[in-house]
C-alpha positions as CSV (number, residue, x, y, z in Angstrom):
1,X,8.0,117.0,147.8
2,X,8.4,113.4,147.3
3,X,9.0,111.2,150.4
4,X,13.1,110.1,150.7
5,X,13.9,106.7,149.9
6,X,15.5,104.8,152.7
7,X,18.8,102.7,151.3
8,X,18.4,99.0,151.7
9,X,21.4,97.7,153.6
10,X,22.7,94.3,154.5
11,X,25.2,93.0,157.1
12,X,27.7,90.5,155.5
13,X,29.4,88.4,158.1
14,X,32.1,86.5,155.9
15,X,35.3,84.1,157.2
16,X,38.4,85.3,155.7
17,X,39.5,82.3,153.4
18,X,43.1,83.0,154.7
19,X,42.5,81.4,157.8
20,X,41.5,78.1,156.3
21,X,45.4,78.2,155.9
22,X,46.0,77.9,159.6
23,X,44.3,74.6,159.3
24,X,45.8,73.6,156.2
25,X,49.3,74.3,157.3
26,X,48.8,72.5,160.6
27,X,47.8,69.5,158.8
28,X,50.7,69.6,156.4
29,X,53.0,70.8,159.0
30,X,55.5,72.3,156.9
31,X,58.3,70.6,158.9
32,X,60.4,67.7,158.7
33,X,58.9,64.3,159.4
34,X,61.5,61.3,159.1
35,X,60.2,58.1,157.1
36,X,60.0,54.9,158.4
37,X,63.2,53.7,156.4
38,X,66.0,56.3,155.9
39,X,68.1,55.7,152.7
40,X,71.4,56.2,153.9
41,X,74.3,57.0,151.4
42,X,76.9,54.2,151.8
43,X,79.8,52.8,149.9
44,X,80.4,49.2,149.6
45,X,84.4,48.2,150.5
46,X,85.9,46.1,147.7
47,X,86.1,42.5,148.2
48,X,87.8,41.5,151.4
49,X,90.2,38.5,152.0
50,X,88.0,35.5,152.6
51,X,89.7,34.8,155.7
52,X,88.1,36.2,158.6
53,X,91.4,37.2,160.2
54,X,91.8,39.5,156.8
55,X,88.5,41.4,156.9
56,X,90.1,44.5,158.7
57,X,93.6,44.2,157.1
58,X,94.8,47.0,155.4
59,X,93.6,45.5,152.0
60,X,90.1,46.2,153.5
61,X,90.7,49.8,154.9
62,X,87.7,51.4,153.0
63,X,85.3,49.4,155.2
64,X,83.3,51.6,157.1
65,X,80.0,52.3,159.0
66,X,77.0,54.1,157.4
67,X,77.6,58.0,157.1
68,X,75.4,60.3,157.9
69,X,76.4,63.1,155.2
70,X,73.2,62.4,153.3
71,X,69.7,62.8,154.7
72,X,67.0,61.6,152.5
73,X,63.8,63.4,151.7
74,X,61.4,63.2,154.6
75,X,58.0,62.6,153.0
76,X,54.5,63.5,154.2
77,X,52.9,60.1,153.2
78,X,49.7,58.5,155.1
79,X,50.7,56.2,157.6
80,X,51.2,52.5,156.6
81,X,48.6,50.7,158.5
82,X,50.2,48.1,160.8
83,X,50.1,44.6,160.1
84,X,47.9,41.9,161.5
85,X,49.0,40.0,164.3
86,X,49.0,37.0,161.9
87,X,51.1,38.2,159.2
88,X,53.5,39.8,161.9
89,X,54.0,36.4,163.8
90,X,54.4,34.8,160.4
91,X,57.1,37.2,159.5
92,X,58.8,37.0,162.7
93,X,58.7,33.3,162.3
94,X,60.5,33.3,158.5
95,X,62.9,35.6,159.7
96,X,64.1,33.4,162.8
97,X,63.8,30.4,160.4
98,X,66.3,32.0,158.0
99,X,68.9,33.1,160.8
100,X,68.7,30.0,162.2
101,X,69.6,28.3,159.0
102,X,72.3,30.8,158.5
103,X,73.8,30.3,161.6
104,X,73.7,26.6,161.3
105,X,75.5,26.9,157.9
106,X,77.9,29.1,159.1
107,X,78.7,27.0,161.8
108,X,79.1,23.8,159.5
109,X,82.0,25.7,157.7
110,X,83.9,27.6,160.3
111,X,86.6,25.2,159.8
112,X,87.2,26.1,156.5
113,X,90.4,28.1,156.0
114,X,88.8,30.4,153.1
115,X,85.2,30.5,154.7
116,X,84.1,34.3,155.1
117,X,80.5,34.1,155.7
118,X,76.9,33.1,154.9
119,X,75.5,35.4,151.9
120,X,72.5,37.2,152.9
121,X,70.9,37.4,149.8
122,X,71.4,33.7,148.3
123,X,71.8,32.0,151.9
124,X,74.9,30.0,150.6
125,X,78.5,30.0,152.1
126,X,81.2,32.6,150.9
127,X,84.4,30.6,150.6
128,X,87.5,31.6,148.6
129,X,89.8,35.0,148.8
130,X,87.9,38.3,147.2
131,X,84.5,36.4,146.8
132,X,82.4,38.4,149.8
133,X,82.1,41.9,150.9
134,X,80.8,43.3,153.7
135,X,77.6,45.8,153.4
136,X,74.3,46.8,155.7
137,X,75.8,44.6,158.3
138,X,75.6,41.7,156.5
139,X,77.9,39.5,154.3
140,X,77.3,38.9,150.7
141,X,79.0,37.3,147.5
142,X,80.3,39.9,145.3
143,X,78.1,38.6,143.0
144,X,74.8,38.9,144.9
145,X,75.1,42.3,146.3
146,X,73.4,44.3,143.3
147,X,71.1,47.3,143.0
148,X,67.7,46.1,143.4
149,X,66.5,48.2,140.5
150,X,69.3,47.5,137.7
151,X,71.1,44.8,138.9
152,X,74.4,46.8,138.5
153,X,77.4,45.3,141.3
154,X,77.6,47.7,144.1
155,X,81.2,46.6,145.7
156,X,83.0,49.6,145.9
157,X,80.7,52.1,144.8
158,X,78.4,54.4,146.8
159,X,74.8,53.1,147.2
160,X,71.8,54.0,149.0
161,X,69.9,52.0,151.3
162,X,66.0,52.3,150.7
163,X,63.6,49.8,153.0
164,X,66.5,47.5,153.6
165,X,67.3,47.2,149.8
166,X,70.5,48.6,148.2
167,X,70.2,51.1,145.2
168,X,72.8,52.7,143.1
169,X,73.2,56.3,142.8
170,X,71.3,56.7,139.5
171,X,68.4,54.4,140.9
172,X,68.0,56.1,144.0
173,X,67.7,59.6,142.2
174,X,65.2,58.0,139.7
175,X,63.1,57.5,143.3
176,X,63.1,61.3,144.1
177,X,60.2,63.7,143.6
178,X,60.7,66.9,141.6
179,X,59.9,70.2,142.9
180,X,56.7,71.8,140.9
181,X,58.6,75.3,141.3
182,X,62.2,74.6,140.1
183,X,61.7,70.9,138.3
184,X,64.8,69.4,140.4
185,X,65.1,66.7,142.2
186,X,64.4,67.1,145.7
187,X,67.5,65.6,147.5
188,X,67.0,66.6,151.1
189,X,63.8,67.8,152.9
190,X,60.6,67.8,151.0
191,X,57.3,69.8,151.6
192,X,54.3,68.6,150.7
193,X,51.2,71.1,150.8
194,X,48.2,71.7,148.3
195,X,48.9,68.2,147.0
196,X,52.2,69.2,145.5
197,X,55.9,69.0,146.6
198,X,58.5,71.8,147.1
199,X,61.9,72.3,148.3
200,X,61.2,74.5,151.4
201,X,62.9,77.2,150.1
202,X,60.8,77.3,146.9
203,X,57.3,77.4,149.1
204,X,56.8,81.0,148.5
205,X,54.0,83.6,148.4
206,X,53.4,84.3,144.6
207,X,52.7,88.1,145.4
208,X,55.6,88.8,147.9
209,X,58.0,85.8,147.6
210,X,58.0,85.5,151.4
211,X,58.8,81.7,152.1
212,X,56.1,79.8,153.7
213,X,57.9,76.9,155.5
214,X,56.1,76.7,158.7
215,X,54.0,79.9,157.7
216,X,50.2,79.8,157.5
217,X,49.4,80.4,154.0
218,X,46.0,80.4,151.5
219,X,45.2,79.7,148.0
220,X,43.2,82.3,145.5
221,X,40.4,81.0,143.2
222,X,43.3,80.1,140.8
223,X,45.4,77.9,143.5
224,X,48.0,80.3,143.6
225,X,49.8,80.2,147.0
226,X,49.9,83.7,149.3
227,X,50.7,84.5,152.5
228,X,47.8,85.6,154.7
229,X,48.9,89.2,154.9
230,X,49.0,89.9,150.7
231,X,45.9,87.8,150.5
232,X,44.1,90.1,152.6
233,X,45.6,93.1,151.0
234,X,44.6,91.8,147.7
235,X,41.4,90.3,147.7
236,X,39.6,92.1,151.0
237,X,37.1,94.8,149.9
238,X,37.6,98.4,150.2
239,X,35.3,100.9,152.5
240,X,33.6,103.2,150.5
241,X,33.8,105.7,153.0
242,X,37.2,105.5,154.2
243,X,38.8,103.8,151.3
244,X,40.6,101.6,153.8
245,X,40.7,97.6,153.6
246,X,37.8,95.8,155.5
247,X,40.2,93.2,157.3
248,X,39.1,90.7,159.6
249,X,38.5,91.8,163.1
250,X,39.3,88.6,165.5
251,X,41.3,85.6,165.5
252,X,38.8,83.4,163.7
253,X,39.3,85.6,160.9
254,X,35.5,86.7,160.7
255,X,34.8,90.2,158.8
256,X,31.5,91.7,159.5
257,X,30.8,94.8,156.9
258,X,27.8,96.6,155.4
259,X,27.2,96.4,152.0
260,X,24.6,99.3,150.8
261,X,24.1,100.8,147.5
262,X,26.3,98.2,146.1
263,X,29.0,99.5,148.2
264,X,30.8,98.1,151.2
265,X,31.4,99.9,154.4
266,X,33.0,99.1,157.7
267,X,30.2,98.8,160.3
268,X,31.7,102.2,162.0
269,X,32.2,104.1,158.6
270,X,28.5,103.7,157.8
271,X,27.0,106.7,159.2
272,X,25.2,110.0,158.6
273,X,27.7,112.4,157.3
274,X,25.9,115.6,158.7
275,X,25.3,114.3,162.5
276,X,27.8,111.3,162.9
277,X,24.6,109.0,164.0
278,X,25.6,105.2,163.1
279,X,23.0,103.9,160.8
280,X,21.4,100.4,160.4
281,X,18.0,98.8,159.8
282,X,16.8,99.6,163.1
283,X,13.9,102.2,163.6
284,X,15.1,105.8,163.1
285,X,18.5,104.6,162.3
286,X,17.8,103.8,158.5
287,X,20.1,105.7,155.6
288,X,18.2,108.0,153.4
289,X,21.0,108.9,150.9
290,X,21.5,111.8,148.5
291,X,23.5,110.8,145.7
292,X,26.2,109.2,147.2
293,X,26.1,110.8,150.4
294,X,25.1,108.6,153.7
295,X,22.2,110.5,155.5
296,X,20.0,109.7,158.2
297,X,16.3,110.3,157.7
298,X,16.5,113.7,159.7
299,X,19.7,115.0,157.9
300,X,18.1,114.3,154.6
301,X,15.1,116.5,155.1
302,X,17.1,119.3,156.4
303,X,19.5,118.8,153.0
304,X,16.0,118.6,150.9
305,X,14.5,121.7,152.5
306,X,17.8,123.7,151.7
307,X,17.6,122.6,148.3
308,X,14.4,123.6,147.9
309,X,14.7,127.0,149.4
310,X,17.5,127.6,147.1
C-alpha cells in the first residue's frame, strides 16, 4: 500500500484593506472645516444720499449687515504656508499707508456738504447725491463697486465676499466645485475624499448605499467606495470547512488563515474530520487528506485500512 501523502499548508496572515480606510478617513476627517476666508452672501444697498446725515435715512433702509443665511462650502485644501516676516511687514506697512492716506483725504473734505467718504477702491473722494454706497465695511463709488470677475455693478444686488473680493452670484457659482456623484454644484458643505469632491449625502457605499460622512470606508480594486462591512462580506475568503467568511480577528484588521489544497480555512476549522485534532505543519499534526477530507496521519491510515479490507 502506498504511503499517504501529507498536504502542504501555508499560514497566511493578511491585513484587511478596509482598515486602511480608518487611517484615510481620519486624514480626510469627513467633517466641516471652515476656510480662512468665508464667502458671505450679502446685498449692497442702493446708492445712499451723499450727506452723512442721510446715510441711515429711510431712503437707505435696505442697508444692513452681512447675513449668515448662506454658508460657504468648506474645502479640505492644503494649508497655505505662512508669509515670511518680510512680506508680512511690507503688507502691513502698505495697508497702514493706505489707511493714513484715506483718513487724511477724508479730513480734508469733511467741510464739503455732499461729502460721503473716500472710495476704498480708487482712493478718491465720494461727493454728490447718490454717488456712493457702503459695503463690506467700506465706502465705494457706485461705479467702483463691481464684481471682481465680470465687473458687473453690484449696487442693490446680492453678492458674495470671497477672499475680500466681491463676486456677483453667477461668478461665485462658477467658483464652486461639482459633486462627482450627482454632478451638481456644491453650495454648502463639501466633502473631499479619495481626491474627489462630494456632497456629504452623496458619499455612500456603492453596495448598500450607507452614507459614509464621518464613517470609515475603503476602496476595491476599481476604486469603488465601500463601507467596511460590505467590503469584508464581498471580498473576504470563505472557509472551505464551515462555509463562513474569514473575517479580521482583531482591531488592527489582521486575518490569519490557512491555505491548503488551494482552499482557505479558519485556523480552528483546519482539523481532522475523524478525531478533531488541529492540523498544522508540526510533527505528528500534518494533514493527510483523502479526497477533500481533512485527516491526520493516524485517521488516514485507519480509513485506508478499512478501504483495503472492503
